[in-house]
C-alpha positions, 0 to 999 in steps of 0.5 A, a space after each residue: 284149630 283143635 288139637 287131636 288128643 292122643 289116646 294111650 293103648 291098653 298095653 301102655 296103660 297097663 305098663 304105666 300101672 306096672 311102672 307105678 308099682 315098680 317105682 315103689 320098690 319093695 314097699 309096693 303101691 296102693 291103688 291111689 298111687 297107681 291111679 294117679 301115676 297112670 292117670 286113670 278113673 277109679 272104675 278103669 283102675 279097678 278093672 285093670 288091677 283085676 286083669 293084672 292079678 288074673 294074669 299073674 303080672 301083679 299080686 295083692 299083698 296079704 292084707 294087714 289092714 284095710 289098705 291094699 298093696 300091689 307088687 310086681 310078680 316075676 312074670 310082671 317084671 319080665 313083661 315090663 322089661 320086654 315092653 320097655 324093649 319093644 317101646 324103645 324099638 318102635 320109637 327108633 322107627 317113629 312108631 308109637 305103641 
C-alpha cells in the first residue's frame, strides 16, 4: 500500500521561507539557511526569493561581501502574522492550507 505524498501549497512554501528568515532575527538569513529550512531545490528557492522581493515581503541586504542576506520587511512581518492566524483558524476546522 503506497502512501500519498502531501504537497505544500505555494503559500505554505513562501511562509516557510519567511519563517526561516524570521528565525534568524536581526542577522537575517542567507540562501542556504532558507533552502534547508524550507526544503526547496535551488531553482525553486531562487524563483521564490525573487517573487518575495518583488512583492516587498523580504529585502536583500546591501552586499558587504559576496554573501546574500535576506530580511523580512514590515509588510512581510504583517503577512506572516496574518498567515499564522489563517493557518490556526483553518486547522481548528480540520482544513489544511
